[in-house]
C-alpha positions in Angstrom: 7.5 -2.0 -3.7 8.3 -5.2 -3.3 5.8 -7.8 -2.7 5.8 -10.7 -0.4 6.9 -13.4 -3.2 3.9 -15.8 -3.4 3.8 -19.3 -1.8 2.9 -22.3 -3.0 1.7 -25.3 -0.7 5.0 -26.4 0.3 5.2 -30.1 2.3 5.3 -30.5 6.0 8.3 -30.9 8.0 10.6 -28.5 6.0 13.0 -26.4 8.1 13.4 -23.0 7.6 15.3 -19.9 9.6 13.0 -18.2 11.6 13.0 -15.3 9.6 12.3 -17.1 6.7 9.7 -19.2 8.1 8.2 -15.7 9.2 8.0 -14.5 5.5 6.7 -17.2 4.4 3.7 -17.4 6.3 3.2 -13.9 5.7 3.9 -14.4 2.0 0.8 -17.5 2.5 -1.5 -15.1 4.8 -1.5 -12.1 2.0 -2.8 -15.3 -0.7 -5.4 -16.2 1.7 -6.7 -12.6 2.8 -6.6 -11.2 -0.5 -8.6 -14.0 -1.9 -11.2 -14.5 1.0 -10.9 -11.4 3.1 -10.2 -11.4 6.6 -13.4 -12.5 7.8 -13.7 -15.4 5.7 -10.2 -16.5 6.0 -9.0 -19.4 8.3 -6.0 -20.0 10.4 -6.3 -23.5 9.2 -6.4 -22.3 5.5 -3.5 -20.1 5.8 -1.3 -23.2 7.5 -2.1 -25.2 4.6 -1.2 -23.0 2.2 2.7 -22.3 4.1 2.5 -25.7 4.2 2.9 -26.1 8.2 0.9 -27.3 11.2 -1.4 -24.8 12.9 0.7 -25.1 16.0 4.2 -23.4 14.1 1.7 -20.7 12.8 0.4 -19.9 16.0 4.5 -19.7 17.2 4.8 -16.6 15.2 1.4 -15.6 15.2 -0.7 -15.6 18.3 -3.7 -15.0 16.4 -5.7 -14.2 13.4 -5.7 -10.2 14.2 -1.7 -10.3 14.8 -1.0 -11.6 11.5 -3.3 -9.2 9.6 -1.6 -6.7 10.9 1.7 -7.6 10.8 1.1 -8.0 6.9 -0.6 -4.5 7.1 2.0 -3.0 8.5 4.5 -4.0 6.2 2.2 -2.9 3.2 1.7 0.3 4.8 5.2 1.3 5.1 5.8 0.0 1.7 3.0 2.7 0.4 4.7 5.4 2.3 8.3 4.2 1.1 7.2 4.5 -2.4 5.6 7.9 -2.0 8.4 9.0 -0.2 11.0 7.7 -2.6 9.0 9.2 -5.9 9.2 12.8 -4.1 12.7 12.3 -3.5 13.6 11.4 -7.0 13.8 14.5 -8.5 13.6 18.2 -7.6 11.6 19.2 -10.7 8.1 19.4 -9.3 6.3 18.5 -12.7 8.1 15.1 -12.4 7.3 15.0 -8.7 4.0 14.9 -9.3 4.4 12.2 -11.8 6.5 10.2 -9.9 3.9 10.1 -6.7 1.0 9.4 -9.2 2.9 6.8 -10.7 4.1 5.2 -6.9 0.3 4.6 -6.2 -0.6 3.3 -9.8 2.0 0.7 -8.8 1.4 0.1 -5.7 -2.2 -1.2 -6.9 -1.4 -3.1 -9.7 1.3 -5.3 -8.3 -0.1 -8.6 -8.5 0.1 -9.8 -4.6 -3.0 -7.6 -4.6 -1.8 -6.4 -1.2 -3.4 -2.7 -1.7 -6.7 -4.7 -0.9 -5.6 -5.0 2.8 -4.8 -1.4 3.1 -7.9 0.4 0.9 -10.5 -2.7 0.7 -10.1 -4.0 3.9 -13.3 -5.9 5.5 -12.1 -4.9 9.0 -11.7 -1.7 8.9 -14.8 -1.4 12.0 -11.3 -3.1 13.8 -9.6 0.6 15.6 -6.1 -1.2 15.0 -6.5 -1.8 11.4 -8.9 2.1 10.9 -5.7 3.2 12.7 -2.9 1.7 10.5 -5.2 3.0 7.2 -5.5 6.0 8.3 -2.1 6.8 9.5 -0.3 5.6 6.4 -3.0 8.1 4.5 -1.8 10.8 6.5 1.6 10.1 6.4 1.9 10.2 2.6 -0.3 13.5 3.0 2.0 14.8 5.2 5.5 13.8 3.0 3.6 15.4 -0.2 2.4 18.6 1.8 6.2 18.9 3.3 7.1 19.8 -0.8 4.3 22.0 -1.3 4.9 23.6 1.5 8.6 24.3 0.8 8.0 25.3 -2.4 5.1 27.5 -2.4 3.6 30.4 -0.4 1.1 28.4 1.5 0.4 28.0 4.7 0.8 24.3 6.5 -2.6 23.8 6.8 -3.2 24.8 3.1 -0.3 22.9 1.9 -2.0 19.7 3.8 -5.6 20.4 2.7 -3.7 20.3 -1.4 -1.7 16.9 -0.5 -4.8 15.3 1.0 -6.7 16.1 -2.5 -3.7 15.1 -4.4 -3.0 11.9 -2.9 -6.7 10.8 -2.2 -6.9 11.6 -6.2 -4.0 9.3 -6.7 -5.3 6.6 -4.8 -9.2 6.4 -5.6 -8.4 6.6 -9.7 -5.4 4.3 -9.6 -7.6 2.0 -7.8 -10.5 2.2 -10.7 -8.0 2.0 -13.2 -7.4 -1.5 -11.5 -10.7 -2.4 -11.0 -11.9 -1.3 -14.8 -9.9 -3.8 -15.8 -6.6 -1.5 -17.1 -8.6 0.0 -20.1 -5.3 2.1 -20.7 -1.6 1.3 -20.1 -0.1 2.4 -16.7 2.2 4.7 -17.6 -0.7 6.3 -19.6 -2.7 6.3 -17.1 -0.3 7.8 -14.3 0.7 10.4 -16.7 -3.1 11.4 -17.2 -3.6 11.9 -13.9 -0.3 13.5 -13.1 -1.4 15.6 -15.9 -4.4 16.8 -14.0 -2.5 17.0 -10.9 0.4 19.3 -12.2 -2.3 21.4 -14.4 -3.7 22.4 -10.4 -0.8 22.2 -8.1 1.6 24.3 -10.9 -1.0 27.5 -10.2 0.4 28.3 -6.7 3.5 30.8 -6.7 6.9 29.3 -6.0 8.6 31.0 -3.1 
């Protein structure tokens, strides 16, 4: 996953191409939302962080929710891409499990704190936010489920239930690991959880 580069307050008046400006605004918004949460963040704070006027900010994003959803879309897609890449990285299922677990740990460890927008948002009562969070969780599980269903004799429903369990374990343990101050190195933590996961999923027969 590639995080938006952290921004520093810039002097106003700097001209940037539209796409570069949009990325700059998203970077500033991410820092403010992660630090303050959605409700406490203000468009003034984001504009100041990006070094632009509020009218410039509003030219790109009509409101705070639009800006938040644009960030959420970006980081949900990053997680899904990371999970799919992990699954596609090898045909060895034990290594697939390890790669997928590490994808979650890497996502959570990213210094930009984007995972907080996805998994710890203070705006989950907003339908558009809840839909995106639920959808990325489902799509990650579906990607894992496809591999389980292809490689075992399990039904689609059985495969999906296992996939939801594996992804949920990866997400929750990665967040716990980070929140507890990274008591062991990331590689060791991901390996420990992948070992637990593999001991369970390996018991199902291959086709």
